VOBA-1610 file (N, C-alpha, C; in pm, whole numbers, padded with zeros to 5 digits, always signed):
BEGIN
Unk-06600+05222+03475Unk-06499+05142+03542Unk-06362+05206+03523Unk-06279+05201+03631Unk-06144+05253+03619Unk-06056+05149+03552Unk-05950+05197+03487Unk-05859+05104+03419Unk-05771+05035+03522Unk-05741+04908+03496Unk-05652+04831+03583Unk-05542+04775+03495Unk-05439+04856+03471Unk-05338+04824+03371Unk-05221+04752+03435Unk-05184+04638+03380Unk-05062+04569+03422Unk-04946+04618+03338Unk-04824+04586+03382Unk-04704+04627+03306Unk-04701+04557+03170Unk-04747+04431+03169Unk-04754+04356+03042Unk-04852+04422+02945Unk-04968+04463+02996Unk-05070+04530+02914Unk-05022+04663+02862Unk-04953+04739+02948Unk-04900+04870+02908Unk-04794+04855+02798Unk-04708+04753+02813Unk-04605+04727+02711Unk-04668+04686+02579Unk-04770+04601+02586Unk-04842+04557+02466Unk-04903+04675+02391Unk-04971+04762+02465Unk-05035+04879+02404Unk-04930+04974+02345Unk-04818+04993+02415Unk-04713+05083+02367Unk-04654+05035+02235Unk-04625+04904+02225Unk-04564+04849+02103Unk-04663+04852+01987Unk-04787+04808+02013Unk-04889+04806+01907Unk-04924+04949+01862Unk-04924+05044+01957Unk-04949+05184+01921Unk-04841+05236+01827Unk-04716+05205+01857Unk-04604+05247+01772Unk-04618+05189+01631Unk-04647+05059+01624Unk-04662+04992+01494Unk-04783+05045+01418Unk-04896+05055+01488Unk-05021+05094+01423Unk-05015+05237+01370Unk-04966+05330+01451Unk-04964+05470+01408Unk-04861+05494+01297Unk-04748+05422+01303Unk-04650+05431+01194Unk-04711+05379+01064Unk-04779+05263+01072Unk-04846+05205+00955Unk-04957+05293+00902Unk-05032+05357+00992Unk-05141+05446+00949Unk-05087+05568+00875Unk-04977+05625+00925Unk-04914+05740+00858Unk-04866+05702+00719Unk-04802+05585+00708Unk-04747+05539+00579Unk-04860+05518+00478Unk-04967+05449+00521Unk-05078+05421+00430Unk-05161+05545+00401Unk-05172+05636+00498Unk-05241+05763+00474Unk-05165+05846+00370Unk-05032+05839+00375Unk-04950+05909+00275Unk-04978+05855+00135Unk-04983+05723+00120Unk-05010+05661-00010Unk-05147+05706-00062Unk-05248+05701+00024Unk-05385+05739-00014Unk-05391+05885-00055Unk-05327+05973+00023Unk-05329+06118-00006Unk-05263+06150-00139Unk-05146+06090-00164Unk-05073+06116-00290Unk-05155+06069-00410Unk-05214+05950-00399Unk-05293+05895-00510Unk-05422+05976-00531Unk-05485+06020-00422Unk-05608+06101-00436Unk-05579+06237-00499Unk-05466+06299-00462Unk-05426+06427-00522Unk-05401+06409-00672Unk-05331+06299-00707Unk-05308+06269-00848Unk-05437+06240-00923Unk-05530+06175-00855Unk-05661+06144-00915Unk-05739+06271-00946Unk-05736+06367-00852Unk-05804+06495-00872Unk-05741+06573-00988Unk-05609+06570-00996Unk-05539+06645-01100Unk-05559+06584-01239Unk-05541+06451-01247Unk-05548+06383-01378Unk-05688+06336-01416Unk-05779+06334-01318Unk-05918+06286-01337Unk-05926+06136-01367Unk-05815+06068-01349Unk-05815+05923-01376Unk-05705+05855-01294Unk-05718+05723-01277Unk-05616+05642-01211Unk-05588+05520-01297Unk-05459+05481-01306Unk-05429+05357-01376Unk-05458+05238-01284Unk-05450+05118-01338Unk-05488+04997-01262Unk-05403+04978-01138Unk-05273+05002-01150Unk-05182+04987-01036Unk-05220+05084-00924Unk-05252+05207-00960Unk-05290+05309-00861Unk-05424+05276-00795Unk-05516+05217-00870Unk-05645+05177-00812Unk-05624+05073-00702Unk-05539+04975-00731Unk-05511+04869-00633Unk-05443+04927-00510Unk-05344+05014-00532Unk-05272+05075-00420Unk-05365+05162-00334Unk-05458+05231-00398Unk-05553+05317-00325Unk-05643+05234-00234Unk-05701+05128-00287Unk-05788+05041-00207Unk-05708+04971-00098Unk-05586+04929-00132Unk-05499+04862-00035Unk-05462+04956+00079Unk-05428+05081+00046Unk-05393+05180+00148Unk-05510+05209+00241Unk-05630+05222+00184Unk-05751+05248+00266Unk-05782+05131+00359Unk-05775+05008+00306Unk-05807+04890+00387Unk-05705+04871+00499Unk-05578+04898+00469Unk-05474+04883+00571Unk-05485+04990+00679Unk-05519+05111+00640Unk-05538+05219+00737Unk-05652+05183+00833Unk-05763+05138+00779Unk-05879+05101+00862Unk-05850+04979+00947Unk-05777+04882+00891Unk-05739+04761+00966Unk-05656+04798+01089Unk-05558+04887+01070Unk-05472+04929+01181Unk-05551+05008+01285Unk-05649+05088+01241Unk-05736+05161+01334Unk-05813+05064+01425Unk-05878+04965+01364Unk-05956+04868+01441Unk-05865+04785+01532Unk-05748+04749+01481Unk-05653+04669+01558Unk-05605+04744+01681Unk-05575+04874+01664Unk-05526+04955+01776Unk-05638+04976+01879Unk-05759+05005+01834Unk-05872+05028+01927Unk-05896+04902+02010Unk-05893+04785+01944Unk-05916+04659+02017Unk-05804+04634+02119Unk-05678+04657+02078Unk-05565+04636+02169Unk-05573+04732+02287Unk-05610+04857+02260Unk-05620+04958+02366Unk-05729+04921+02467Unk-05848+04888+02416Unk-05960+04857+02505Unk-05937+04728+02583Unk-05886+04625+02516Unk-05869+04495+02582Unk-05762+04499+02691Unk-05667+04593+02682Unk-05559+04601+02781Unk-05578+04714+02882Unk-05640+04824+02841Unk-05656+04940+02931Unk-05795+04945+02993Unk-05899+04930+02910Unk-06038+04933+02958Unk-06112+04806+02912Unk-06072+04690+02966Unk-06133+04563+02918Unk-06283+04553+02943Unk-06334+04622+03046Unk-06477+04614+03075Unk-06563+04678+02966Unk-06501+04764+02883Unk-06575+04823+02771Unk-06619+04717+02671Unk-06542+04608+02662Unk-06576+04500+02568Unk-06701+04424+02611Unk-06742+04442+02739Unk-06864+04377+02787Unk-06990+04450+02741Unk-06973+04575+02695Unk-07088+04654+02650Unk-07128+04610+02510Unk-07251+04568+02495Unk-07303+04525+02364Unk-07327+04647+02275Unk-07287+04648+02146Unk-07217+04541+02072Unk-07072+04580+02038Unk-06997+04638+02134Unk-06861+04687+02106Unk-06770+04574+02059Unk-06768+04464+02134Unk-06681+04351+02099Unk-06713+04296+01960Unk-06843+04280+01931Unk-06885+04227+01801Unk-06846+04321+01686Unk-06867+04451+01707Unk-06833+04549+01604Unk-06683+04553+01575Unk-06604+04547+01682Unk-06458+04550+01665Unk-06409+04426+01590Unk-06462+04309+01627Unk-06421+04185+01561Unk-06469+04182+01416Unk-06592+04230+01392Unk-06644+04234+01255Unk-06566+04328+01166Unk-06539+04450+01216Unk-06460+04548+01140Unk-06318+04501+01117Unk-06258+04443+01221Unk-06121+04388+01210Unk-06115+04281+01100Unk-06216+04194+01098Unk-06220+04085+00999Unk-06236+04139+00858Unk-06325+04238+00840Unk-06350+04296+00707Unk-06221+04353+00648Unk-06151+04435+00726Unk-06034+04504+00672Unk-05911+04414+00667Unk-05907+04312+00753Unk-05797+04214+00745Unk-05809+04131+00618Unk-05931+04082+00590Unk-05954+04005+00467Unk-05933+04091+00343Unk-05979+04215+00348Unk-05960+04308+00236Unk-05812+04332+00210Unk-05736+04349+00317Unk-05591+04366+00307Unk-05525+04247+00238Unk-05563+04127+00281Unk-05505+04004+00224Unk-05541+03988+00077Unk-05669+04004+00045Unk-05715+03980-00092Unk-05666+04086-00190Unk-05663+04212-00147Unk-05615+04318-00236Unk-05464+04306-00257Unk-05391+04263-00152Unk-05247+04235-00167Unk-05224+04124-00270Unk-05310+04020-00262Unk-05301+03910-00360Unk-05333+03960-00501Unk-05433+04049-00512Unk-05468+04109-00643Unk-05349+04187-00700Unk-05277+04258-00614Unk-05160+04335-00658Unk-05053+04243-00713Unk-05029+04132-00645Unk-04928+04036-00689Unk-04968+03971-00823Unk-05097+03935-00835Unk-05148+03876-00959Unk-05138+03977-01074Unk-05171+04103-01045Unk-05164+04210-01145Unk-05021+04227-01197Unk-04923+04232-01106Unk-04783+04245-01146Unk-04738+04126-01230Unk-04783+04007-01190Unk-04747+03886-01264Unk-04797+03892-01408Unk-04924+03926-01425Unk-04984+03930-01560Unk-04924+04042-01644Unk-04898+04157-01581Unk-04845+04272-01654Unk-04698+04256-01694Unk-04616+04202-01604Unk-04471+04198-01625Unk-04424+04067-01688Unk-04479+03954-01641Unk-04433+03824-01690Unk-04462+03807-01839Unk-04380+03727-01904Unk-04392+03707-02049Unk-04393+03557-02080Unk-04511+03503-02110Unk-04526+03362-02145Unk-04602+03351-02278Unk-04559+03260-02361Unk-04626+03238-02490Unk-04742+03141-02471Unk-04852+03197-02425Unk-04971+03118-02398Unk-05093+03202-02431Unk-05191+03143-02499Unk-05309+03219-02543Unk-05387+03276-02426Unk-05407+03193-02326Unk-05484+03238-02210Unk-05411+03352-02137Unk-05280+03338-02123Unk-05201+03441-02056Unk-05202+03572-02136Unk-05195+03560-02269Unk-05202+03679-02356Unk-05338+03746-02344Unk-05443+03664-02335Unk-05579+03717-02318Unk-05590+03794-02186Unk-05535+03737-02078Unk-05537+03803-01948Unk-05460+03935-01951Unk-05349+03935-02022Unk-05265+04056-02033Unk-05342+04170-02101Unk-05424+04134-02199Unk-05503+04235-02271Unk-05623+04284-02190Unk-05679+04195-02106Unk-05803+04227-02035Unk-05783+04267-01888Unk-05660+04260-01838Unk-05636+04279-01694Unk-05681+04417-01645Unk-05662+04521-01726Unk-05702+04656-01683Unk-05853+04668-01663Unk-05930+04597-01743Unk-06076+04595-01725Unk-06117+04507-01607Unk-06036+04407-01578Unk-06068+04314-01471Unk-06038+04369-01332Unk-05941+04461-01322Unk-05897+04513-01192Unk-06011+04571-01107Unk-06096+04662-01162Unk-06206+04715-01079Unk-06298+04607-01025Unk-06324+04504-01107Unk-06412+04395-01063Unk-06344+04308-00958Unk-06214+04287-00972Unk-06139+04212-00871Unk-06141+04285-00737Unk-06121+04416-00741Unk-06123+04496-00618Unk-06263+04498-00556Unk-06364+04515-00641Unk-06503+04515-00593Unk-06537+04381-00529Unk-06498+04272-00595Unk-06523+04138-00542Unk-06453+04115-00410Unk-06327+04161-00399Unk-06249+04145-00276Unk-06315+04218-00160Unk-06361+04341-00184Unk-06423+04421-00078Unk-06557+04361-00036Unk-06639+04321-00134Unk-06772+04263-00104Unk-06755+04131-00028Unk-06662+04049-00073Unk-06638+03919-00009Unk-06591+03939+00135Unk-06505+04039+00156Unk-06456+04070+00291Unk-06569+04117+00380Unk-06659+04198+00324Unk-06773+04248+00401Unk-06867+04134+00440Unk-06890+04042+00348Unk-06977+03926+00377Unk-06918+03843+00490Unk-06786+03818+00482Unk-06721+03738+00587Unk-06721+03811+00721Unk-06702+03944+00717Unk-06707+04024+00839Unk-06844+04019+00904Unk-06951+04022+00822Unk-07088+04013+00874Unk-07114+03876+00935Unk-07059+03772+00872Unk-07072+03635+00926Unk-07007+03626+01064Unk-06886+03683+01076Unk-06814+03682+01204Unk-06893+03760+01309Unk-06944+03877+01272Unk-07024+03959+01365Unk-07145+03880+01415Unk-07221+03821+01323Unk-07342+03747+01360Unk-07310+03626+01446Unk-07201+03555+01414Unk-07162+03436+01490Unk-07129+03473+01634Unk-07049+03579+01651Unk-07012+03624+01786Unk-07134+03676+01860Unk-07218+03752+01791Unk-07335+03812+01855Unk-07432+03705+01905Unk-07457+03604+01822Unk-07548+03496+01862Unk-07492+03418+01980Unk-07360+03390+01974Unk-07297+03313+02080Unk-07298+03390+02211Unk-07267+03520+02206Unk-07262+03602+02326Unk-07402+03618+02387Unk-07499+03649+02301Unk-07637+03669+02350Unk-07698+03539+02405Unk-07660+03427+02349Unk-07722+03299+02386Unk-07655+03234+02508Unk-07520+03232+02506Unk-07447+03150+02603Unk-07382+03225+02717Unk-07367+03358+02704Unk-07292+03429+02808Unk-07383+03491+02914Unk-07345+03470+03037Unk-07411+03537+03150Unk-07302+03563+03253Unk-07237+03681+03241Unk-07121+03708+03324Unk-07134+03846+03389Unk-07065+03859+03502Unk-07062+03988+03571Unk-06920+04035+03595Unk-06823+03952+03564Unk-06683+03992+03583Unk-06602+03953+03460Unk-06486+04015+03447Unk-06402+03996+03327Unk-06349+03854+03317Unk-06315+03794+03433Unk-06259+03658+03433Unk-06358+03560+03371Unk-06485+03570+03411Unk-06589+03483+03354Unk-06609+03510+03206Unk-06592+03639+03167Unk-06607+03676+03025Unk-06506+03601+02938Unk-06379+03602+02981Unk-06275+03536+02900Unk-06294+03384+02897Unk-06332+03327+03013Unk-06356+03182+03017Unk-06469+03144+02922Unk-06575+03222+02925Unk-06690+03196+02838Unk-06656+03216+02693Unk-06574+03317+02666Unk-06532+03343+02527Unk-06454+03226+02471Unk-06363+03170+02554Unk-06285+03055+02510Unk-06376+02936+02484Unk-06475+02916+02573Unk-06567+02804+02557Unk-06650+02820+02431Unk-06694+02942+02404Unk-06776+02968+02285Unk-06697+02947+02157Unk-06569+02987+02159Unk-06489+02978+02037Unk-06475+02834+01987Unk-06497+02738+02078Unk-06496+02598+02036Unk-06611+02566+01941Unk-06716+02650+01943Unk-06831+02632+01853Unk-06814+02715+01724Unk-06699+02780+01709Unk-06677+02866+01593Unk-06600+02794+01481Unk-06585+02663+01490Unk-06501+02591+01395Unk-06543+02607+01250Unk-06673+02612+01217Unk-06709+02640+01077Unk-06657+02774+01028Unk-06663+02877+01115Unk-06610+03009+01078Unk-06459+03004+01065Unk-06392+02929+01156Unk-06247+02914+01148Unk-06207+02843+01018Unk-06285+02742+00983Unk-06257+02668+00860Unk-06269+02760+00738Unk-06374+02842+00735Unk-06394+02937+00625Unk-06280+03039+00620Unk-06240+03088+00738Unk-06129+03185+00744Unk-06000+03121+00692Unk-05973+02998+00736Unk-05854+02927+00690Unk-05855+02905+00540Unk-05973+02874+00487Unk-05987+02854+00342Unk-05958+02983+00265Unk-06013+03096+00314Unk-05992+03225+00249Unk-05845+03267+00254Unk-05783+03249+00372Unk-05641+03284+00386Unk-05554+03199+00293Unk-05585+03069+00288Unk-05505+02977+00205Unk-05522+03007+00057Unk-05646+03040+00014Unk-05671+03072-00127Unk-05592+03194-00172Unk-05595+03299-00089Unk-05518+03420-00124Unk-05369+03392-00125Unk-05324+03309-00030Unk-05181+03274-00023Unk-05138+03193-00144Unk-05223+03101-00190Unk-05191+03021-00309Unk-05183+03110-00433Unk-05273+03210-00442Unk-05268+03305-00554Unk-05137+03381-00555Unk-05090+03422-00437Unk-04962+03494-00424Unk-04845+03402-00459Unk-04849+03278-00412Unk-04740+03183-00440Unk-04723+03162-00590Unk-04833+03127-00659Unk-04825+03100-00803Unk-04785+03224-00882Unk-04841+03341-00845Unk-04808+03466-00915Unk-04661+03500-00897Unk-04612+03489-00773Unk-04473+03522-00744Unk-04377+03426-00815Unk-04410+03297-00814Unk-04323+03198-00880Unk-04319+03217-01031Unk-04435+03240-01092Unk-04440+03265-01237Unk-04362+03391-01274Unk-04379+03494-01194Unk-04312+03622-01222Unk-04161+03610-01202Unk-04119+03543-01096Unk-03976+03524-01071Unk-03912+03440-01181Unk-03983+03335-01226Unk-03932+03251-01334Unk-03918+03330-01463Unk-04019+03412-01493Unk-04016+03492-01615Unk-03901+03593-01613Unk-03883+03660-01499Unk-03774+03758-01486Unk-03637+03691-01490Unk-03627+03575-01424Unk-03500+03501-01424Unk-03464+03456-01565Unk-03563+03408-01640Unk-03539+03364-01779Unk-03498+03483-01866Unk-03564+03596-01846Unk-03531+03716-01924Unk-03392+03768-01888Unk-03356+03756-01760Unk-03223+03798-01714Unk-03114+03713-01779Unk-03138+03585-01791Unk-03041+03495-01855Unk-03024+03528-02003Unk-03135+03563-02067Unk-03127+03602-02209Unk-03043+03728-02225Unk-03063+03825-02135Unk-02984+03949-02142Unk-02836+03923-02118Unk-02806+03828-02029Unk-02667+03794-02002Unk-02600+03731-02124Unk-02673+03644-02193Unk-02618+03579-02313Unk-02602+03678-02428Unk-02694+03778-02433Unk-02687+03879-02540Unk-02599+03999-02503Unk-02540+03995-02381Unk-02451+04102-02331Unk-02520+04239-02337Unk-02641+04244-02280Unk-02716+04371-02280Unk-02666+04463-02170Unk-02712+04589-02174Unk-02660+04692-02085Unk-02693+04666-01938Unk-02609+04714-01850Unk-02620+04693-01706Unk-02746+04753-01643Unk-02789+04876-01681Unk-02909+04933-01618Unk-03032+04844-01631Unk-03050+04783-01748Unk-03164+04693-01768Unk-03151+04570-01680Unk-03030+04518-01669Unk-03004+04401-01584Unk-03031+04434-01437Unk-02986+04550-01394Unk-03007+04593-01255Unk-03155+04611-01224Unk-03230+04661-01322Unk-03375+04678-01303Unk-03444+04544-01281Unk-03403+04443-01357Unk-03462+04310-01341Unk-03424+04247-01207Unk-03301+04266-01165Unk-03257+04213-01036Unk-03333+04281-00922Unk-03351+04412-00934Unk-03427+04488-00834Unk-03572+04439-00827Unk-03632+04413-00943Unk-03770+04363-00948Unk-03781+04226-00881Unk-03682+04139-00907Unk-03682+04006-00847Unk-03669+04013-00695Unk-03583+04102-00647Unk-03566+04120-00503Unk-03694+04173-00438Unk-03759+04266-00508Unk-03883+04325-00457Unk-03992+04219-00444Unk-04007+04135-00546Unk-04109+04029-00545Unk-04078+03927-00437Unk-03950+03892-00424Unk-03909+03794-00323Unk-03935+03846-00182Unk-03906+03974-00159Unk-03929+04034-00026Unk-04079+04037+00006Unk-04162+04070-00095Unk-04307+04071-00074Unk-04357+03931-00041Unk-04306+03831-00114Unk-04347+03693-00091Unk-04311+03647+00051Unk-04191+03684+00097Unk-04148+03646+00233Unk-04237+03713+00337Unk-04264+03844+00320Unk-04350+03917+00415Unk-04491+03860+00417Unk-04545+03829+00298Unk-04681+03776+00290Unk-04687+03637+00356Unk-04581+03558+00338Unk-04575+03424+00397Unk-04574+03431+00549Unk-04495+03526+00604Unk-04489+03543+00750Unk-04625+03586+00803Unk-04690+03679+00733Unk-04823+03725+00774Unk-04925+03612+00766Unk-04916+03528+00662Unk-05006+03414+00647Unk-04989+03316+00762Unk-04863+03288+00799Unk-04836+03197+00911Unk-04892+03254+01042Unk-04883+03386+01058Unk-04937+03448+01180Unk-05089+03434+01187Unk-05155+03443+01071Unk-05301+03427+01066Unk-05343+03284+01101Unk-05268+03189+01051Unk-05297+03048+01083Unk-05274+03022+01232Unk-05167+03080+01287Unk-05136+03063+01429Unk-05246+03121+01518Unk-05301+03236+01476Unk-05406+03297+01559Unk-05534+03214+01555Unk-05559+03145+01444Unk-05673+03053+01438Unk-05652+02934+01532Unk-05527+02889+01541Unk-05495+02773+01625Unk-05496+02809+01773Unk-05432+02921+01807Unk-05411+02957+01948Unk-05523+03039+02010Unk-05620+03086+01931Unk-05726+03169+01988Unk-05813+03089+02085Unk-05837+02960+02055Unk-05917+02878+02145Unk-05839+02840+02271Unk-05707+02833+02259Unk-05624+02798+02376Unk-05594+02920+02462Unk-05614+03038+02403Unk-05590+03166+02471Unk-05449+03171+02532Unk-05351+03151+02446Unk-05210+03165+02483Unk-05169+03310+02466Unk-05155+03381+02580Unk-05128+03525+02578Unk-05004+03561+02497Unk-04894+03491+02523Unk-04766+03525+02461Unk-04768+03500+02310Unk-04827+03389+02269Unk-04832+03358+02126Unk-04923+03457+02051Unk-05038+03489+02110Unk-05130+03585+02047Unk-05066+03723+02038Unk-04989+03760+02143Unk-04918+03889+02143Unk-04818+03893+02028Unk-04741+03784+02008Unk-04643+03776+01900Unk-04711+03786+01763Unk-04825+03718+01750Unk-04901+03720+01624Unk-04952+03860+01594Unk-05005+03929+01695Unk-05054+04066+01676Unk-04941+04162+01637Unk-04823+04139+01691Unk-04707+04221+01653Unk-04677+04207+01504Unk-04679+04082+01456Unk-04652+04056+01313Unk-04762+04117+01226Unk-04888+04097+01267Unk-05001+04147+01188Unk-05005+04299+01181Unk-04962+04366+01287Unk-04961+04513+01287Unk-04838+04570+01217Unk-04732+04491+01209Unk-04610+04536+01141Unk-04622+04522+00989Unk-04688+04416+00943Unk-04694+04385+00799Unk-04753+04498+00713Unk-04870+04558+00749Unk-04926+04663+00662Unk-04834+04784+00645Unk-04761+04821+00750Unk-04671+04936+00741Unk-04544+04905+00664Unk-04483+04790+00695Unk-04355+04753+00632Unk-04373+04729+00483Unk-04478+04655+00445Unk-04499+04628+00303Unk-04536+04755+00227Unk-04615+04842+00289Unk-04650+04968+00223Unk-04528+05057+00203Unk-04433+05048+00296Unk-04307+05122+00282Unk-04229+05072+00160Unk-04228+04940+00141Unk-04165+04880+00022Unk-04235+04928-00105Unk-04368+04935-00099Unk-04445+04979-00216Unk-04414+05124-00252Unk-04393+05207-00152Unk-04361+05349-00175Unk-04229+05362-00252Unk-04127+05287-00207Unk-03995+05299-00269Unk-03980+05216-00397Unk-04082+05139-00430Unk-04080+05068-00559Unk-04170+05137-00663Unk-04240+05245-00618Unk-04325+05323-00708Unk-04260+05459-00732Unk-04221+05491-00857Unk-04150+05617-00885Unk-04223+05743-00838Unk-04355+05746-00858Unk-04434+05863-00820Unk-04433+05885-00669Unk-04457+05777-00593Unk-04458+05787-00448Unk-04319+05816-00392Unk-04218+05753-00454Unk-04080+05774-00408Unk-04036+05919-00428Unk-04070+05977-00544Unk-04036+06117-00570Unk-04102+06211-00469Unk-04226+06182-00435Unk-04298+06265-00338Unk-04232+06258-00200Unk-04192+06137-00160Unk-04124+06119-00031Unk-03992+06195-00028Unk-03913+06181-00135Unk-03783+06249-00143Unk-03801+06401-00144Unk-03908+06447-00210Unk-03936+06591-00212Unk-03969+06642-00071Unk-04048+06564+00003Unk-04084+06602+00140Unk-03960+06606+00229Unk-03874+06502+00215Unk-03751+06497+00294Unk-03658+06614+00263Unk-03649+06650+00135Unk-03563+06763+00096Unk-03616+06895+00152Unk-03749+06912+00154Unk-03811+07033+00212Unk-03785+07040+00363Unk-03796+06924+00428Unk-03769+06919+00573Unk-03624+06952+00603Unk-03531+06902+00517Unk-03388+06932+00534Unk-03362+07081+00521Unk-03424+07143+00421Unk-03407+07287+00397Unk-03454+07368+00517Unk-03569+07329+00575Unk-03623+07400+00690Unk-03532+07387+00812Unk-03475+07265+00830Unk-03382+07243+00941Unk-03256+07324+00924Unk-03205+07330+00800Unk-03082+07407+00771Unk-03105+07556+00791Unk-03225+07604+00756Unk-03256+07747+00772Unk-03260+07787+00919Unk-03299+07694+01004Unk-03302+07723+01149Unk-03160+07732+01204
//
């Protein structure tokens, strides 16, 4: 089938392509730097393990997101071929959930490592967190895969059972009708999104409170400015992550609400937010990690030298 592209579809693909490819480059950079360090040192610390899995999941998420956006707007009839639509939705779900849960793991890890509370359970977690990280990552990936398989099977059964279409218009109408039977899956998705969001909320609040309390102590003890600036920078970084995660969470809830109504403009806005979040947050992670930041600055300085030589 030949493509039948509207101006709205072309604009959608252009914007999502820009966001997706920028995000893929940023996350590919994180993965490459960490893998090179892994080969050299033969080991990774807990923070690097989380960043590596997060970078991989975000890269794959953006790949699936871009392929779906491209096909649905440029070659929509390709989605009628079994099982392209099911595979895209299943893969998208796996890496989206993995992105959310590993991001939550990163926030929880920072909270336990940095925050300081006089509590036995918290002290126990602080001592055991490095051993827990691989299991948390493994659990997040396995759980995401299980949910992705559930989504694939649900769509596949619904399409094979209820759909009998020969044109794209009937396909979308039938898809909307079928999605009304997906409420158990929507409920599970909403539960998973909310659980990860609650983990981020509590971790961010505990960490911000701990840093704020420590900052007040330094002010009363008239401690040096560099230490104070470091704490303020950490608080700003956590607050920015919390705001970005909250916006992404709201977009996920909106897509659950509006997917059955098939509101083009709202879904387009949600996809813009979802494709922007992995790249923007990963950029923040690069400049908050000394190793990654040094590598970026080194690359920029090499590029400057080459430009000056020309």
